N, C-alpha and C positions, 0 to 999 in steps of 0.2 A: 913632472919630475920633482924630486925633493928640492932642488934649487929654485924652480919656479914657485913652489909652494912657499918657500922661505921669503922670496921676493914679495909675493902677494901678501903674506902676513906682515912684512915690514911696512908695506904701503898702507895697509889698514891701520896699523898701530900709529904710523905717522899722521894719518888723517884724523884718527881719533884724538891724538894729541893736539892737532890744529883746532878741531872743534871745541875741545876742552879749553884751549887758550882763548878762542873767540868768546866762549861763554864766560870765562873768568875776567877778561880784560876789556871786552867790547860791549859793555852793557847798553850803550847808546846806539848800537848798530841798527840801521833801519833797512839797508839794502844789501842783499847777499845773493850772489849768482854762483851756483855749484853745478852748472850744466855739464853733463857727461863725466862728473866725478864718480866713477863707478865704485869707488871705495866707500861712498856714503852708505851707512847702514842705519838701522833703527836706533842703535846706540848713539850714533852721531847726532841724530835729530833730537834725542833726549838731552844730550849735552847742550845743544844750541838753545833748546827751549828753556832750560834752567837759568841761563844767564842773559840771553838776548831777547828780553821780553818786550822790547820796543820795536821789534822787527815788523816792517810793513810790506816788504817785497822779498819773496824767496823763489828762486828758480832752481828746481830739482829735476829738470828735464833729463831723461835718459839715465837717471840714477836708479837702475833697475833692481837693486836689492831691497828697496823700500817696500814695506808692507803696511797694512792697516795699523799695526802696533806703533810703527814709527810716526805715522800721521797723527795718531791719538796723542802720543807724547808731545809732538810738536805743537799742536793746536791748544793743548791744555795750558802751555806756557806762553805761547805767542798769540794771544787772543785779538791783537790789533792788526793782524795780517789783512792787507787790502788787495794784494796780488799774489797768487800762488800758481806756479807753472809746474805741471806734473807730466809733461809730454813724455811718452815712452816709458812711464813707470808701470810696466806690464803686470806686476803682481797686485796692483791695487784693485779692490773689489768695492761693492756698494757700501760695505761697512765703513770703509775709509771716508766716504763722502758723508756718512751719518755723523762721524766725529767732527768733520769740518762744519757741518750744519749746526752742531751743538755749541760750538765755541767761537766761530769766526763770523760774527754778525756784521762786521764792517767790510767784508769781502766785496770787491767790485770787479775783480778780474780772476777768472779761473780757466786754466788750460788743461784739458784732459785728452789731448790728441793721442790716438793709438793706445789708450787704456782700454783694451778690447774686452776686458771682463766686466766693465761697467754696464749696468742695465737701467731700465726706466726707474726702478726702485731707488737707485742712488741719485739720479738726476732729480727726481721728485723731492727727495730729502733736502738736497741743496737748495732747490727753489723755495721750499717752505721756510728755510732758515736764513737765507741770504737775499733779502728783498732789495738790497742796494746793487745787486749784480748788474754790471754794465757790459761786460765782455765775457763770452763763454765760447770755448772751443771744444767741440765734441767730434771733430773729424776723426774718422777711423773707428769710432765706437759703434760697431756694426750691429749691435743687438738692440739699438734704440728704436722705439716706435713713436707714434703720435702722442702717446701718454707723456713723453718728455716735453714735447712742444706745448701740450696743454698745460702742464705744470709751469712752464716758463710764462705762458700767456697770462695765467691767473695770478702769478706771484711776483713777477719781475718786470714791472712796467717801465723801468729805466733802461732796459736792455738796448744797447747801441750796436753791438757786434755779435753776430752769431756765425760760427763756422761749423758746418755740419756735413762736410764733404764725405762721401762714401757711406753715408747713413741711408742705405738703400730701402729701408722699410718706411721712411717718412712719406706722407701723402699730402694731397691738397687739403684734406680736412684739418690736419694738424697745423699747417701753415696759415690756414684761414683764421683759426682761433688766435694764433700767435700775432698775425698782422692786425687783427681787430683790437688787440690789447697793448701792443708794444709799438707805440707811434714814434718812438725815438730812434728806431733802427736806422743805422747809417751804412753798415757793411754786412753783407751776407754771402757766405760761400756755400753754395748748394750743389757743388760738383758731384755728379753721379748719384744725385737723389732722383733715381730713374723713374719714379712713379708720379712725379709732379707734372702738371699740365699747365695750360694757359690760365686755368682758374687761380693758381697761386699768384701769377703775375697780376691778374686783375685785382686780387685782394691787396697785394703790396702797393699797387698803383693808387688805390683808393685810400688806404689807411697809413701809409708810411711815406710822408712827403719829404723826409730828410735823407732818403736812401741815396748814397753816393757811389757805392761799388757793389756790383752783383755778379756772382759767378754762376752760370747755368751750364757749364761744360758737361757734355755727356747726358744732358737732360733731353732725351731724344723725342719726347712728346711735345716739346715747346714748338709753337708755330709762329708764323708772321702775325697772326691775330693777337697773340700775347704781347709781342713787341709793340704792336699798335697801341694797346692800352698803356703800356709802360711809357711809351714816347709821348703820349698825350696827357700824361699825369703831371702833377705839380713837381714831383721829383725828376721826371724826365725833362721838363722845361727848365728847371732851376738848379738841380743838384747833381744829377747823374754824371759821373766822371769816368767810371770804368765799367765795361760790360764784357763778360766773357761768354762766348757762345760756341766754343770748340765742340765739334762733333754733334751739333744740333742739326740733324740731317733733314729736318723739315723746313729749316730757315732758307728763304730765297732772297733775291734782290728786292723784293717788295718790303721786307723787313728793313733793309738799308734805307729805302725811301722814307719809312716811318721815322727812322733814327735821325733824319735831318732836322727834326724838331728839337733834338737834344743839343742845344747850342753850346753847352759846357762840356760835352763828351770829349775826353782826352785820349782814351785808349779803347780799342775794340778788337777782341780776339775772335777769329773766324777759321781757325785751323780745321780742315776736313769738313767744312760745311759745303757739301758737294753740289748744292744747287745755287750757291753764290758765285757770281762771275766777276772777272776783272772789270768788265764794263760797269757793273753795278757799283763796285767799290769806287771806281773813277768818278761816277756821277755823284756819289755821296760826298767824296772828298772835295768836289767842286763847291759844295755847299758848306762843308766843314773842313777847311784846309788845314786846320791845326791838329786834327785827330790822327793818332797813330793806329794804323790798321795792320794786324798781323794775320796773314792768311797763307795757305799753301795750295798750289794748284798742281795736280799730277800732270806729267807730260801727256800731251794729246797723242793718241794712237791714230796713224793715218788711215785713210779708207782702205777697204779690201782691195787687193791687187787685181788689176784688170788683166785680161788674157794677154800673154806675151811680155808682160812687164817683169822686171827682176824682183829679187827678194825685197819684201817690205819690212821696215823696221820702225819701231817707235822712235821719237826724236831724241830720246835719252841714250840711244844705242849708237855705237860707232863700230865700223868694220876695221879691224887691224890688219 
């Protein structure tokens, strides 16, 4: 309606005025969080870039009007950016990353979660220009392949955090190269990287001794053998704190026996690991009493009815 349009225009004008004021009067501003400010536009970023040239941290998550033009204007002015969060900026494409690569050589943290138009080409550009990168979130960037992991491994040796959940085209080959070159890795989210196997765990076990948190949820090819290698590694013995194995259908109680070597383990996720039993968890917690285990066990269905018996119900059912 015309009323709604007027309200929307008013909000945009007010926000532009706010960005103009920031640019004019806050030249020393270093930290700015605009999360979910849907009125942020390319013009807003141009205004900020012209006056806030000392900006180091900028959160633009879910500001979904931003395009490559806004990013170009921003980074031309704010070349000292160290952390840039762009979660849910769904209009961004590879060219936006090329602009970041050209100007933001101090960047250490970049979040591109759910920027679904991003491809390997953009990630390769970022890696070639931002060698100081320590944290990168690519979760939900479903077009990515091992080419992105290769670029990370060859260009970003300081990488500590990699989030690649739902990047279902990534394979053992890519993670092998990454692990062999990025020895500082501390946290990895590989949920729904459905093609990886125990081979990835073997490489992480050998080359990433500082690993503290690892999510393998829905990685259905992971087995007890992969957990064995992880548990017997330096990171398993000394660093591992969080391990998520939800819906890893090949994991059994044997894996829990291996994890008894991880004396620092604090949290273990086992939802829908159908071959893990209560007894197995109980045995592990006897050795690791401090660990918090999250698991779910479906109600047990009773045996088939014998002749003459009444109606049989699973234990979650009640006759009213």
